[in-house]
C-alpha positions, 0 to 999 in steps of 0.5 A: 343035344350032344357035341363031341369035341374030337381032339379035346385034350389038344391045346385048343381042344382042351380050351374049346372044351372047358368053354363048352362045359361053362356054357352048359353045352352037353360035351362028350370029349374024344380022341385016340388017346385013352388016358387023355380022354379019361382025365380030360373027362374027369377034369370037366366031369363030362363024358368021354369017349376014345375011339380011332378015326376009322371008327368014328361012325360007330361012335356018333349015334347019340351025337348031334354035332362033331367039332373036329379039333384034331390037326393036321386036318387033312389027316383027320377031316375025311373020316370024321366027314365020312361018318357024320354024313352016314350017321346024320351029325353035323360037322364043324372043325377049326381048320385053316387048310385051304385043301381041307375047304376045298375037299368039303365043299365038294360034298355039298350035295351029299350033305344037303341030302343027308341033312347035315351041316359041314361048317369047317374054319369056325376058329380064327381060321376063317371067322374074322376074315370071312365075316369081313369078306361078307361085309365088304361083298355087302357094301360092294355087290359088284367087286370082282377083286377081294384082298383080306389080311390080318396082323396078329400078335402072339405065338402058336400051338403044336397043333397048328405048327403041325398043320403048318409043317404039312403044308410046307411044300405046297407054295402059294395059292390065289383065286384068279378068275375063280379058279385056284392058282399056284404062285410062290409064297409071298409072291405079292408085297405091299404095305398095308394099314391093317388098323395100327399104322402101315405094315409090310405084308405079303400074300399067303395061302390062307383058307379065305382063298377058298371060303371067301369065294363061296361066301362072296362069289368074288372070283379073284382073291388074295389073302396077306399077313403082316411080314417083314420085307426080308422075310417075304423075299426070303419066302419067294425066292427061297421056296424053290430050293427048300420046298422040295426038301421040306416035302419029303415024308422023313423031313416032315416026320422030323419036324412034326416030332420036333413041334410036339416037343417044344411047342405049347401054345400062348399062355393065359396071359398071352391070349388075355392080352393079345390082339389081331387086326384084320383088314379087307378091301373090295374093288371093281377097279373103279370103286374100292371099299375098305373095312377093318376089325380089331379081335382078341388074340387068335386062340382067344377069338378061336374058343369063342368062335368055335364054341359059339358056332357049335351052340348055334348049330346045335340049335338050328343048323343050315343043310350043305357045306357052309361057311361061317358068314354064309352059316350065320351072317357076316355080323356073326364076328361082332357077337363074339367077346372083345371084337370091335368093327366093322370100321 
C-alpha cells in the first residue's frame, strides 16, 4: 500500500519522507517542482511523481493515503481533499491552521460515505495537545472548560513561517459555548508551569481551539504558549494597528518571499537536543485536573508522529473526519520516541 507525500522536498516533508523510507513504507514523493521531485526520489530510492494540485485526482488511483506537507495548508488542502474523496484515498496533513481543521471537519459526512479517513494535524500541530486534551477529558468527563498550552524550544522552518504569515491578520480565536469567537491576539495572559517552572504565557489561535472540541466535546477552549509579558502586551494592543497592513496581499507576498530566502529550519543538533513541554487543565468550575507532557523538539516530534500516523492509517483507517486522539486514542502520543507523560 502506497503513501504519497505531497510537498516532500520541503524542510519538514523531506524529513518525513526520509523517515518513511527508513521504516520501509512504500513511499511516493510528490510536488509541483519536477527537478526537486526527481532528485529526492533518486536520493531516497523511491518513486517520484510531479503534478499540480488541480491534477491530483489523476495521480492517486494507485495510492492508499496522501500525507500533505505543503503549506500554507489553506492553499493546498482543498484540492487534495477533493481528490482523495473522489478516488477513495485517505488524507493526512501536518497543518496547524485552525481554519483548515474547521473546513475539513465539515467534510465528515462525505468522507464517511466515501470510506475515506480525513486526518489533519498529525504533526506537533496538534498531536501532543490533542492527546493531552483527550486524556484530560478521560480524567474529568464532566469538565466544561479546557485550557491547553506549550513551551517549545528551537526555530521554525520556512513552510511553518509561510503558514504563520498567511494568517497574521486574522487575530486570535477561542471557543465559547461551542462556537469559535474572534478575540485580539494574546487577549489573555497568565503564568503557567508547563513543566519547568512558571512562565509568562498568552493565548494564541492554535489548532486545538478547533480539534480539541471534536476530540472531547468540551465547548470552552483556550490555548496558550509561553511568551514574554512585553511581547503579549505588544501583540494585544498593537494588532489593531498592524493587522490591516499585514493582511494586504502585497505585504504578505513580500513577507513570504523573505521567509523563503532567510529561513532554513532547525539544524539536526537542534532537533536532537530540543524539548517542548505541553500542559493542560480541565475544569467544571469546582474540580480542576491538570496534566503535562514532555516531548522532543517540535519538528522531531512531527516527523515521528506523522510517519507513525500514516503507517497506522495504511494498516487500518476509520472513515470520516478524525483528530489524532480520536483516531488512535490519547495514548498515541506516548508511543512516540522520547515522549514522557502524562504527569
